KEMAR-734251 format. One record per residue (C-alpha): y, x, z; residue number from 1. Coordinates in steps of 0.001 Angstrom, whole numbers, plus 500000, padded with zeros to 6 digits. Layout:
N
<north: Y east: X up: Z num: NUM>
...
***
This chain:
476
<north: 251423 east: 466412 up: 895962 num: 1>
<north: 253670 east: 463993 up: 894274 num: 2>
<north: 254573 east: 460860 up: 896373 num: 3>
<north: 253345 east: 462725 up: 899864 num: 4>
<north: 255892 east: 462959 up: 902681 num: 5>
<north: 256012 east: 466171 up: 904576 num: 6>
<north: 254812 east: 465686 up: 907719 num: 7>
<north: 256568 east: 468709 up: 909673 num: 8>
<north: 257844 east: 472397 up: 909333 num: 9>
<north: 256553 east: 475283 up: 910371 num: 10>
<north: 258626 east: 478237 up: 911737 num: 11>
<north: 257803 east: 481852 up: 912878 num: 12>
<north: 260051 east: 483184 up: 915440 num: 13>
<north: 260355 east: 487086 up: 915519 num: 14>
<north: 262188 east: 489042 up: 918360 num: 15>
<north: 265295 east: 491069 up: 916743 num: 16>
<north: 264091 east: 494081 up: 918038 num: 17>
<north: 260730 east: 493511 up: 916668 num: 18>
<north: 262225 east: 492652 up: 913305 num: 19>
<north: 261322 east: 495746 up: 911242 num: 20>
<north: 257751 east: 496762 up: 913199 num: 21>
<north: 256592 east: 492886 up: 912605 num: 22>
<north: 257591 east: 492304 up: 909210 num: 23>
<north: 256022 east: 495201 up: 908197 num: 24>
<north: 259419 east: 497055 up: 907254 num: 25>
<north: 259246 east: 499780 up: 909512 num: 26>
<north: 255738 east: 500945 up: 907567 num: 27>
<north: 257324 east: 500343 up: 904288 num: 28>
<north: 259995 east: 502730 up: 905167 num: 29>
<north: 257799 east: 505498 up: 906589 num: 30>
<north: 255482 east: 505349 up: 903812 num: 31>
<north: 258417 east: 506296 up: 901704 num: 32>
<north: 259769 east: 508787 up: 903964 num: 33>
<north: 263216 east: 506655 up: 903781 num: 34>
<north: 263926 east: 506178 up: 907589 num: 35>
<north: 263762 east: 509635 up: 908648 num: 36>
<north: 261952 east: 510401 up: 911603 num: 37>
<north: 261835 east: 507694 up: 914708 num: 38>
<north: 263938 east: 509559 up: 916496 num: 39>
<north: 266757 east: 509470 up: 914291 num: 40>
<north: 266781 east: 505606 up: 915194 num: 41>
<north: 267122 east: 506058 up: 918745 num: 42>
<north: 269935 east: 509238 up: 918438 num: 43>
<north: 271770 east: 506489 up: 916004 num: 44>
<north: 271398 east: 503780 up: 918883 num: 45>
<north: 272626 east: 506484 up: 921564 num: 46>
<north: 275369 east: 507832 up: 919596 num: 47>
<north: 274114 east: 510736 up: 919069 num: 48>
<north: 273691 east: 513034 up: 915915 num: 49>
<north: 270757 east: 512471 up: 913768 num: 50>
<north: 269164 east: 514004 up: 910223 num: 51>
<north: 268714 east: 510627 up: 908335 num: 52>
<north: 268653 east: 506698 up: 908504 num: 53>
<north: 267939 east: 504079 up: 906888 num: 54>
<north: 269883 east: 500745 up: 907139 num: 55>
<north: 270226 east: 497151 up: 905674 num: 56>
<north: 272955 east: 494959 up: 905471 num: 57>
<north: 273530 east: 491747 up: 904271 num: 58>
<north: 276645 east: 489978 up: 902282 num: 59>
<north: 277645 east: 488060 up: 905345 num: 60>
<north: 277736 east: 491196 up: 906848 num: 61>
<north: 274563 east: 491409 up: 909246 num: 62>
<north: 272813 east: 494858 up: 910157 num: 63>
<north: 268987 east: 493770 up: 909872 num: 64>
<north: 268054 east: 497148 up: 910261 num: 65>
<north: 267737 east: 499086 up: 912746 num: 66>
<north: 268087 east: 497169 up: 915345 num: 67>
<north: 268954 east: 497875 up: 918947 num: 68>
<north: 265769 east: 498125 up: 921523 num: 69>
<north: 268171 east: 497058 up: 924303 num: 70>
<north: 268689 east: 493769 up: 921841 num: 71>
<north: 266887 east: 490614 up: 923565 num: 72>
<north: 267921 east: 487341 up: 922954 num: 73>
<north: 271340 east: 488213 up: 920961 num: 74>
<north: 272020 east: 487497 up: 917904 num: 75>
<north: 271967 east: 489482 up: 914230 num: 76>
<north: 274679 east: 492409 up: 914990 num: 77>
<north: 277376 east: 492305 up: 912718 num: 78>
<north: 278802 east: 495292 up: 910933 num: 79>
<north: 282146 east: 494944 up: 912136 num: 80>
<north: 280927 east: 495132 up: 915931 num: 81>
<north: 280425 east: 498779 up: 914646 num: 82>
<north: 283521 east: 499518 up: 913147 num: 83>
<north: 285626 east: 500388 up: 916176 num: 84>
<north: 282670 east: 502288 up: 918122 num: 85>
<north: 281579 east: 505595 up: 917308 num: 86>
<north: 279919 east: 505049 up: 914167 num: 87>
<north: 283234 east: 503510 up: 913325 num: 88>
<north: 283760 east: 505855 up: 910301 num: 89>
<north: 279905 east: 505464 up: 908505 num: 90>
<north: 280547 east: 501519 up: 909009 num: 91>
<north: 283757 east: 501228 up: 907407 num: 92>
<north: 281922 east: 502651 up: 904185 num: 93>
<north: 279224 east: 500237 up: 904831 num: 94>
<north: 281466 east: 497436 up: 905132 num: 95>
<north: 281909 east: 498103 up: 901883 num: 96>
<north: 278626 east: 497097 up: 901161 num: 97>
<north: 279402 east: 493278 up: 902195 num: 98>
<north: 281497 east: 493149 up: 899584 num: 99>
<north: 279353 east: 493947 up: 896909 num: 100>
<north: 280256 east: 497506 up: 896527 num: 101>
<north: 278377 east: 500348 up: 895471 num: 102>
<north: 279086 east: 503454 up: 897450 num: 103>
<north: 278806 east: 507159 up: 897470 num: 104>
<north: 280842 east: 508846 up: 899797 num: 105>
<north: 281170 east: 511604 up: 902633 num: 106>
<north: 282403 east: 511074 up: 906260 num: 107>
<north: 283112 east: 513177 up: 909620 num: 108>
<north: 281702 east: 511310 up: 912813 num: 109>
<north: 282147 east: 513945 up: 915966 num: 110>
<north: 281358 east: 517669 up: 914409 num: 111>
<north: 278943 east: 516363 up: 911624 num: 112>
<north: 279711 east: 515481 up: 908477 num: 113>
<north: 277480 east: 512860 up: 906906 num: 114>
<north: 276895 east: 511586 up: 903295 num: 115>
<north: 276556 east: 507593 up: 902559 num: 116>
<north: 274594 east: 505712 up: 900026 num: 117>
<north: 274992 east: 502526 up: 899301 num: 118>
<north: 273353 east: 500515 up: 896542 num: 119>
<north: 272959 east: 496523 up: 896034 num: 120>
<north: 269393 east: 495619 up: 896462 num: 121>
<north: 270017 east: 491728 up: 894924 num: 122>
<north: 272673 east: 489638 up: 895835 num: 123>
<north: 272379 east: 489249 up: 899650 num: 124>
<north: 271569 east: 492453 up: 900601 num: 125>
<north: 272601 east: 496283 up: 900010 num: 126>
<north: 270803 east: 499288 up: 901664 num: 127>
<north: 272183 east: 501906 up: 903131 num: 128>
<north: 270718 east: 505452 up: 903399 num: 129>
<north: 273187 east: 508240 up: 905409 num: 130>
<north: 271936 east: 511805 up: 905581 num: 131>
<north: 273381 east: 514673 up: 907790 num: 132>
<north: 274867 east: 517340 up: 905670 num: 133>
<north: 274147 east: 520105 up: 907546 num: 134>
<north: 270503 east: 518784 up: 906802 num: 135>
<north: 270561 east: 518419 up: 903488 num: 136>
<north: 272143 east: 521985 up: 902969 num: 137>
<north: 269588 east: 523445 up: 905357 num: 138>
<north: 266935 east: 521981 up: 903131 num: 139>
<north: 268941 east: 523241 up: 899876 num: 140>
<north: 269209 east: 526767 up: 901919 num: 141>
<north: 265443 east: 526891 up: 902353 num: 142>
<north: 264201 east: 525858 up: 899064 num: 143>
<north: 267067 east: 528649 up: 897501 num: 144>
<north: 265912 east: 531272 up: 900145 num: 145>
<north: 262002 east: 530523 up: 899413 num: 146>
<north: 262667 east: 530571 up: 895512 num: 147>
<north: 264128 east: 533774 up: 896108 num: 148>
<north: 261570 east: 535326 up: 898056 num: 149>
<north: 258803 east: 533880 up: 895749 num: 150>
<north: 260990 east: 535800 up: 892738 num: 151>
<north: 261488 east: 538898 up: 894761 num: 152>
<north: 258043 east: 539167 up: 895866 num: 153>
<north: 257036 east: 538137 up: 892350 num: 154>
<north: 259332 east: 541152 up: 891188 num: 155>
<north: 257973 east: 543547 up: 893352 num: 156>
<north: 253926 east: 542984 up: 892613 num: 157>
<north: 254969 east: 543530 up: 888599 num: 158>
<north: 256614 east: 546219 up: 889066 num: 159>
<north: 253817 east: 547662 up: 891322 num: 160>
<north: 251299 east: 546772 up: 888310 num: 161>
<north: 253728 east: 548150 up: 885794 num: 162>
<north: 253974 east: 551388 up: 887745 num: 163>
<north: 250228 east: 551269 up: 888117 num: 164>
<north: 249206 east: 550900 up: 884348 num: 165>
<north: 252063 east: 552096 up: 882419 num: 166>
<north: 253333 east: 555597 up: 884115 num: 167>
<north: 254947 east: 556806 up: 880888 num: 168>
<north: 257714 east: 553404 up: 881973 num: 169>
<north: 259036 east: 555100 up: 884972 num: 170>
<north: 261024 east: 557952 up: 883389 num: 171>
<north: 262334 east: 555924 up: 881034 num: 172>
<north: 263390 east: 553036 up: 883824 num: 173>
<north: 264817 east: 556054 up: 886148 num: 174>
<north: 266938 east: 557444 up: 883115 num: 175>
<north: 267841 east: 553551 up: 882254 num: 176>
<north: 269044 east: 553200 up: 885967 num: 177>
<north: 271241 east: 556819 up: 886360 num: 178>
<north: 272857 east: 555338 up: 883079 num: 179>
<north: 273829 east: 552322 up: 884162 num: 180>
<north: 275249 east: 554032 up: 887472 num: 181>
<north: 277286 east: 556206 up: 884820 num: 182>
<north: 278495 east: 553446 up: 882883 num: 183>
<north: 279602 east: 551232 up: 886451 num: 184>
<north: 281583 east: 554560 up: 887762 num: 185>
<north: 283538 east: 554109 up: 884380 num: 186>
<north: 281362 east: 556830 up: 882385 num: 187>
<north: 281323 east: 555560 up: 878907 num: 188>
<north: 280300 east: 558253 up: 876850 num: 189>
<north: 276755 east: 557576 up: 878808 num: 190>
<north: 274059 east: 557590 up: 875463 num: 191>
<north: 270280 east: 557798 up: 876678 num: 192>
<north: 268340 east: 559882 up: 874473 num: 193>
<north: 264367 east: 558806 up: 873667 num: 194>
<north: 262386 east: 558601 up: 870447 num: 195>
<north: 260509 east: 555255 up: 871774 num: 196>
<north: 259535 east: 552256 up: 869380 num: 197>
<north: 258913 east: 549792 up: 871973 num: 198>
<north: 260277 east: 547315 up: 874153 num: 199>
<north: 261443 east: 550069 up: 876542 num: 200>
<north: 263061 east: 551947 up: 873554 num: 201>
<north: 264764 east: 548638 up: 872748 num: 202>
<north: 265847 east: 548044 up: 876129 num: 203>
<north: 267305 east: 551451 up: 876181 num: 204>
<north: 269304 east: 550969 up: 872941 num: 205>
<north: 270589 east: 547913 up: 874295 num: 206>
<north: 272035 east: 549947 up: 877027 num: 207>
<north: 273418 east: 552808 up: 874540 num: 208>
<north: 275372 east: 549796 up: 872432 num: 209>
<north: 276807 east: 548147 up: 875527 num: 210>
<north: 278534 east: 551124 up: 876883 num: 211>
<north: 279676 east: 551977 up: 873238 num: 212>
<north: 280895 east: 548629 up: 873040 num: 213>
<north: 282473 east: 548659 up: 876520 num: 214>
<north: 284329 east: 552005 up: 875316 num: 215>
<north: 285460 east: 550355 up: 872161 num: 216>
<north: 286704 east: 547149 up: 874323 num: 217>
<north: 288502 east: 549553 up: 876655 num: 218>
<north: 290432 east: 551455 up: 873894 num: 219>
<north: 291331 east: 547857 up: 872278 num: 220>
<north: 292593 east: 546436 up: 875375 num: 221>
<north: 294894 east: 549419 up: 876158 num: 222>
<north: 295946 east: 549616 up: 872796 num: 223>
<north: 296877 east: 545965 up: 873220 num: 224>
<north: 298703 east: 546878 up: 876652 num: 225>
<north: 300541 east: 549941 up: 874755 num: 226>
<north: 301615 east: 547851 up: 871815 num: 227>
<north: 303036 east: 544773 up: 874297 num: 228>
<north: 304707 east: 547694 up: 875683 num: 229>
<north: 306420 east: 548688 up: 872264 num: 230>
<north: 307191 east: 545427 up: 871350 num: 231>
<north: 309094 east: 544843 up: 874346 num: 232>
<north: 310932 east: 548406 up: 874202 num: 233>
<north: 311428 east: 546857 up: 870521 num: 234>
<north: 312994 east: 543904 up: 871131 num: 235>
<north: 315274 east: 545539 up: 874057 num: 236>
<north: 316341 east: 548077 up: 871089 num: 237>
<north: 316898 east: 545369 up: 868882 num: 238>
<north: 319164 east: 543346 up: 871532 num: 239>
<north: 321457 east: 546583 up: 871844 num: 240>
<north: 321732 east: 546550 up: 868480 num: 241>
<north: 323302 east: 543300 up: 868286 num: 242>
<north: 326970 east: 543275 up: 869463 num: 243>
<north: 326873 east: 541726 up: 873159 num: 244>
<north: 330324 east: 540409 up: 873165 num: 245>
<north: 332049 east: 539342 up: 869797 num: 246>
<north: 335688 east: 540307 up: 869018 num: 247>
<north: 337995 east: 537572 up: 870042 num: 248>
<north: 341723 east: 536751 up: 869702 num: 249>
<north: 343940 east: 533544 up: 869925 num: 250>
<north: 343843 east: 533458 up: 866265 num: 251>
<north: 340041 east: 533448 up: 865703 num: 252>
<north: 336722 east: 532554 up: 867262 num: 253>
<north: 332950 east: 533673 up: 866266 num: 254>
<north: 330031 east: 532665 up: 867653 num: 255>
<north: 326844 east: 533914 up: 866220 num: 256>
<north: 323274 east: 533023 up: 867155 num: 257>
<north: 319683 east: 535362 up: 866167 num: 258>
<north: 316641 east: 533556 up: 866756 num: 259>
<north: 313534 east: 535555 up: 865659 num: 260>
<north: 310270 east: 534329 up: 863942 num: 261>
<north: 308054 east: 537203 up: 865973 num: 262>
<north: 308815 east: 539661 up: 868757 num: 263>
<north: 311315 east: 541478 up: 866690 num: 264>
<north: 313458 east: 540419 up: 863631 num: 265>
<north: 314593 east: 541554 up: 860661 num: 266>
<north: 318065 east: 539945 up: 860709 num: 267>
<north: 321036 east: 541074 up: 862149 num: 268>
<north: 325014 east: 540214 up: 862660 num: 269>
<north: 327634 east: 542670 up: 863492 num: 270>
<north: 331298 east: 542191 up: 863933 num: 271>
<north: 333899 east: 544584 up: 865070 num: 272>
<north: 337604 east: 545497 up: 864571 num: 273>
<north: 339512 east: 548355 up: 862890 num: 274>
<north: 343120 east: 548336 up: 863249 num: 275>
<north: 344109 east: 544264 up: 862608 num: 276>
<north: 341000 east: 543783 up: 860647 num: 277>
<north: 337843 east: 541738 up: 861793 num: 278>
<north: 334803 east: 542734 up: 859915 num: 279>
<north: 331583 east: 540568 up: 859853 num: 280>
<north: 328510 east: 541109 up: 859015 num: 281>
<north: 325459 east: 539191 up: 858327 num: 282>
<north: 322040 east: 540268 up: 857186 num: 283>
<north: 318303 east: 540025 up: 856498 num: 284>
<north: 316376 east: 542883 up: 855245 num: 285>
<north: 312978 east: 541736 up: 853355 num: 286>
<north: 309740 east: 540831 up: 855278 num: 287>
<north: 309114 east: 540664 up: 858934 num: 288>
<north: 308166 east: 542714 up: 861966 num: 289>
<north: 308293 east: 546000 up: 863442 num: 290>
<north: 308655 east: 547769 up: 859881 num: 291>
<north: 311617 east: 545544 up: 858530 num: 292>
<north: 313258 east: 545790 up: 862127 num: 293>
<north: 313034 east: 549254 up: 861773 num: 294>
<north: 315208 east: 549415 up: 858501 num: 295>
<north: 317017 east: 546592 up: 859917 num: 296>
<north: 318688 east: 549203 up: 862386 num: 297>
<north: 318886 east: 551861 up: 859335 num: 298>
<north: 320853 east: 549590 up: 857223 num: 299>
<north: 322975 east: 548466 up: 860333 num: 300>
<north: 323872 east: 551596 up: 861273 num: 301>
<north: 324841 east: 552772 up: 858028 num: 302>
<north: 327088 east: 550073 up: 857744 num: 303>
<north: 328731 east: 550106 up: 860878 num: 304>
<north: 329437 east: 553836 up: 860365 num: 305>
<north: 330856 east: 552953 up: 856830 num: 306>
<north: 333223 east: 550596 up: 858219 num: 307>
<north: 334329 east: 552510 up: 861389 num: 308>
<north: 334693 east: 555726 up: 858961 num: 309>
<north: 335709 east: 554284 up: 855845 num: 310>
<north: 338015 east: 556997 up: 853737 num: 311>
<north: 341453 east: 556714 up: 855122 num: 312>
<north: 342953 east: 556441 up: 851748 num: 313>
<north: 341269 east: 552936 up: 850274 num: 314>
<north: 343699 east: 550459 up: 852132 num: 315>
<north: 342749 east: 547478 up: 850365 num: 316>
<north: 340209 east: 545499 up: 852542 num: 317>
<north: 338264 east: 544252 up: 849415 num: 318>
<north: 337957 east: 548117 up: 848412 num: 319>
<north: 336679 east: 548940 up: 851906 num: 320>
<north: 333840 east: 546320 up: 851983 num: 321>
<north: 332810 east: 547659 up: 847948 num: 322>
<north: 333138 east: 551628 up: 849411 num: 323>
<north: 330898 east: 550847 up: 852248 num: 324>
<north: 328185 east: 548697 up: 850707 num: 325>
<north: 328057 east: 550844 up: 847428 num: 326>
<north: 327354 east: 554244 up: 849713 num: 327>
<north: 324859 east: 552234 up: 851817 num: 328>
<north: 323119 east: 551256 up: 849192 num: 329>
<north: 323135 east: 554341 up: 847024 num: 330>
<north: 321462 east: 555754 up: 850498 num: 331>
<north: 318724 east: 553751 up: 850698 num: 332>
<north: 318219 east: 553611 up: 847445 num: 333>
<north: 317838 east: 556957 up: 846956 num: 334>
<north: 316216 east: 558039 up: 850167 num: 335>
<north: 313710 east: 555208 up: 850962 num: 336>
<north: 313145 east: 553728 up: 847279 num: 337>
<north: 309082 east: 554293 up: 847687 num: 338>
<north: 309054 east: 551493 up: 850605 num: 339>
<north: 311078 east: 548952 up: 848512 num: 340>
<north: 313061 east: 547792 up: 851458 num: 341>
<north: 316240 east: 545763 up: 850713 num: 342>
<north: 318174 east: 544111 up: 852414 num: 343>
<north: 320677 east: 540654 up: 851554 num: 344>
<north: 324234 east: 541323 up: 852912 num: 345>
<north: 326955 east: 538851 up: 853269 num: 346>
<north: 330093 east: 541324 up: 854122 num: 347>
<north: 333492 east: 540478 up: 855148 num: 348>
<north: 337134 east: 541187 up: 856455 num: 349>
<north: 339464 east: 538567 up: 857690 num: 350>
<north: 343183 east: 539259 up: 857913 num: 351>
<north: 344688 east: 536615 up: 860445 num: 352>
<north: 348257 east: 538265 up: 860032 num: 353>
<north: 347987 east: 537397 up: 855785 num: 354>
<north: 345703 east: 534611 up: 856213 num: 355>
<north: 343258 east: 536336 up: 853916 num: 356>
<north: 339388 east: 536577 up: 853539 num: 357>
<north: 337824 east: 539375 up: 851853 num: 358>
<north: 333931 east: 539165 up: 851173 num: 359>
<north: 330750 east: 540819 up: 849387 num: 360>
<north: 327940 east: 538762 up: 849068 num: 361>
<north: 324938 east: 541660 up: 847938 num: 362>
<north: 321970 east: 539071 up: 846875 num: 363>
<north: 322717 east: 537406 up: 850051 num: 364>
<north: 322836 east: 533248 up: 850406 num: 365>
<north: 326279 east: 531775 up: 849972 num: 366>
<north: 328330 east: 531597 up: 852727 num: 367>
<north: 330308 east: 528270 up: 853175 num: 368>
<north: 334395 east: 527805 up: 853984 num: 369>
<north: 334917 east: 524494 up: 855253 num: 370>
<north: 338301 east: 523140 up: 854916 num: 371>
<north: 339998 east: 519983 up: 855369 num: 372>
<north: 340249 east: 519176 up: 851553 num: 373>
<north: 336831 east: 520161 up: 850961 num: 374>
<north: 334136 east: 523182 up: 850867 num: 375>
<north: 334089 east: 526407 up: 849240 num: 376>
<north: 330709 east: 528434 up: 848594 num: 377>
<north: 331525 east: 532292 up: 848559 num: 378>
<north: 328980 east: 533425 up: 846176 num: 379>
<north: 327151 east: 536677 up: 845722 num: 380>
<north: 328971 east: 539587 up: 843951 num: 381>
<north: 325960 east: 542315 up: 843234 num: 382>
<north: 322043 east: 542612 up: 844074 num: 383>
<north: 320640 east: 542880 up: 847579 num: 384>
<north: 321513 east: 546580 up: 848731 num: 385>
<north: 318602 east: 548968 up: 848451 num: 386>
<north: 317421 east: 547933 up: 845492 num: 387>
<north: 319037 east: 550303 up: 842906 num: 388>
<north: 320914 east: 553104 up: 842605 num: 389>
<north: 324235 east: 553025 up: 841262 num: 390>
<north: 324184 east: 549325 up: 841555 num: 391>
<north: 328017 east: 547275 up: 841220 num: 392>
<north: 329283 east: 545352 up: 843745 num: 393>
<north: 331782 east: 543055 up: 843002 num: 394>
<north: 334771 east: 541548 up: 845965 num: 395>
<north: 336117 east: 538212 up: 846273 num: 396>
<north: 339321 east: 536883 up: 848628 num: 397>
<north: 340121 east: 533657 up: 849975 num: 398>
<north: 343420 east: 532660 up: 851225 num: 399>
<north: 342691 east: 531066 up: 854402 num: 400>
<north: 344126 east: 528000 up: 856202 num: 401>
<north: 344655 east: 526932 up: 859564 num: 402>
<north: 341478 east: 525273 up: 860986 num: 403>
<north: 339269 east: 526620 up: 858488 num: 404>
<north: 335456 east: 527436 up: 859314 num: 405>
<north: 333303 east: 530387 up: 857844 num: 406>
<north: 329760 east: 530115 up: 858187 num: 407>
<north: 327388 east: 532692 up: 857578 num: 408>
<north: 323646 east: 532562 up: 857897 num: 409>
<north: 320117 east: 533712 up: 856478 num: 410>
<north: 317586 east: 532109 up: 854779 num: 411>
<north: 315877 east: 531235 up: 857866 num: 412>
<north: 318515 east: 528220 up: 858267 num: 413>
<north: 318312 east: 526652 up: 855331 num: 414>
<north: 314187 east: 527086 up: 854982 num: 415>
<north: 313973 east: 525808 up: 858691 num: 416>
<north: 310729 east: 523589 up: 857698 num: 417>
<north: 310155 east: 520177 up: 859209 num: 418>
<north: 306273 east: 519193 up: 860880 num: 419>
<north: 305980 east: 517645 up: 857190 num: 420>
<north: 306904 east: 521201 up: 855084 num: 421>
<north: 310440 east: 519942 up: 854310 num: 422>
<north: 313263 east: 522722 up: 854309 num: 423>
<north: 316702 east: 521749 up: 856176 num: 424>
<north: 318489 east: 522789 up: 852859 num: 425>
<north: 321779 east: 523567 up: 851957 num: 426>
<north: 323059 east: 519793 up: 851358 num: 427>
<north: 322527 east: 518985 up: 854955 num: 428>
<north: 324955 east: 522382 up: 855954 num: 429>
<north: 327187 east: 521176 up: 853341 num: 430>
<north: 327260 east: 517527 up: 854881 num: 431>
<north: 327194 east: 518771 up: 858256 num: 432>
<north: 330602 east: 520718 up: 857585 num: 433>
<north: 331886 east: 517803 up: 856262 num: 434>
<north: 331940 east: 515853 up: 859374 num: 435>
<north: 334006 east: 518830 up: 860553 num: 436>
<north: 336425 east: 519729 up: 858203 num: 437>
<north: 339704 east: 519950 up: 859477 num: 438>
<north: 338472 east: 519782 up: 862711 num: 439>
<north: 339542 east: 521840 up: 866010 num: 440>
<north: 336243 east: 522096 up: 867487 num: 441>
<north: 335458 east: 525495 up: 868561 num: 442>
<north: 333089 east: 527430 up: 866677 num: 443>
<north: 330846 east: 527969 up: 870012 num: 444>
<north: 330875 east: 524064 up: 869682 num: 445>
<north: 329981 east: 523941 up: 866018 num: 446>
<north: 327305 east: 526504 up: 866066 num: 447>
<north: 325917 east: 524749 up: 869074 num: 448>
<north: 325824 east: 521093 up: 867169 num: 449>
<north: 324209 east: 522554 up: 864345 num: 450>
<north: 321255 east: 524505 up: 866299 num: 451>
<north: 320591 east: 521156 up: 867728 num: 452>
<north: 320348 east: 519380 up: 864350 num: 453>
<north: 318540 east: 521993 up: 863028 num: 454>
<north: 316009 east: 521580 up: 865771 num: 455>
<north: 315443 east: 518092 up: 865626 num: 456>
<north: 314529 east: 518790 up: 861663 num: 457>
<north: 312061 east: 520899 up: 863215 num: 458>
<north: 310819 east: 519392 up: 865772 num: 459>
<north: 307420 east: 520739 up: 866713 num: 460>
<north: 306958 east: 523158 up: 863724 num: 461>
<north: 306218 east: 527000 up: 863934 num: 462>
<north: 309463 east: 529148 up: 862919 num: 463>
<north: 308074 east: 530599 up: 860116 num: 464>
<north: 311664 east: 532774 up: 859249 num: 465>
<north: 314358 east: 534194 up: 861711 num: 466>
<north: 317649 east: 532646 up: 861836 num: 467>
<north: 320487 east: 534135 up: 861986 num: 468>
<north: 323982 east: 531878 up: 861914 num: 469>
<north: 327507 east: 533397 up: 862402 num: 470>
<north: 330694 east: 530411 up: 862508 num: 471>
<north: 334309 east: 531529 up: 862254 num: 472>
<north: 336945 east: 529431 up: 863582 num: 473>
<north: 340535 east: 530226 up: 862116 num: 474>
<north: 342710 east: 528907 up: 865225 num: 475>
<north: 346410 east: 529776 up: 863942 num: 476>
***
């Protein structure tokens, strides 16, 4: 009451070893089955394995529950008192409760693993539940075994009832079992003959469908494996078509690159020396993939054979080029016209002794000659090879100068797309070579720099067309 002074203070003293029982805390835990068996507390106090135990720790680091029965007049134990003891790994986790943390951890003590779960009860106390992992898993195993046995018994009971009441089901089930056995052994032609239109009939139909689908899937996977092997073989063959080592001389450097968009490509390059003349080819068969790659091999073989076996009476290199490309065109247009396959082709002859370049561009991208006073484009002198029988091709020629660069390429270079869909273009190619006109960089160095520039332009965009480039450098 207001104005009344207290006449005294009522104190209640409880023995520490009777704290849980005298406060009713033990009864509360027992009611909710959180404390575990009473023996677990004794085992805990005797540093022996236990199944489960509940602890209560204060933010000040005191362990309120459980207390040791031997505890008489001592003060409430501290969590830190146990850190170096047998249960040290557990109490290192409990110590986090004194920091206000909530914990779920697994620790190992002796030969046993324990789950430690710490929850903040309020600002002053944290509850700690410790479970023996073996006990937890044994409970789960027991439950799983119980469920399995229950399911098995239920299945057996249902089977007996079904067999007893539905005798006509037995034969189809036996047939289904034999069919599944045959399917599991690899006989995917297995089919169950029946005339049922009930649930059992639907089951048998599903087994038949499963067998057929497995057969189709296996055939598809086998075909895919064969196709991959064939593609690898095609890649290997195509690499064999490309000249492994470019003809090099002290006066002329040649550096090529071929980057297919798919497993196999339709671009190709070639270089060979006949007498004192170096012949080069850069070409692109229409379309992409294996069909184009097959026609590429035909074009390539015809042109190479023609250059190596050209009529000896044709002395002028330009006329030799005209003869070879005309024969190749007439053969392809006459014998393969139904396929409508053609190739844009740049065919050139370099005579270093006479410092002369002869060329024919059959519907191909204009090649670029870069020299000190400027660039010159080598324009087409006829249609793509293989389009029209009897097509006319006009060779061109150009006087060469020391340190000239010749860049022949397919449209995969200028059409290389950025992630935004912008093509690299001939303007960028011309600007690139303007920075190298009259220079002394090798053909390989120019090609390397060119690939880096185009690669930066494309970034991570997908390559949708084959890309072929050949760089020649006149060193004399």
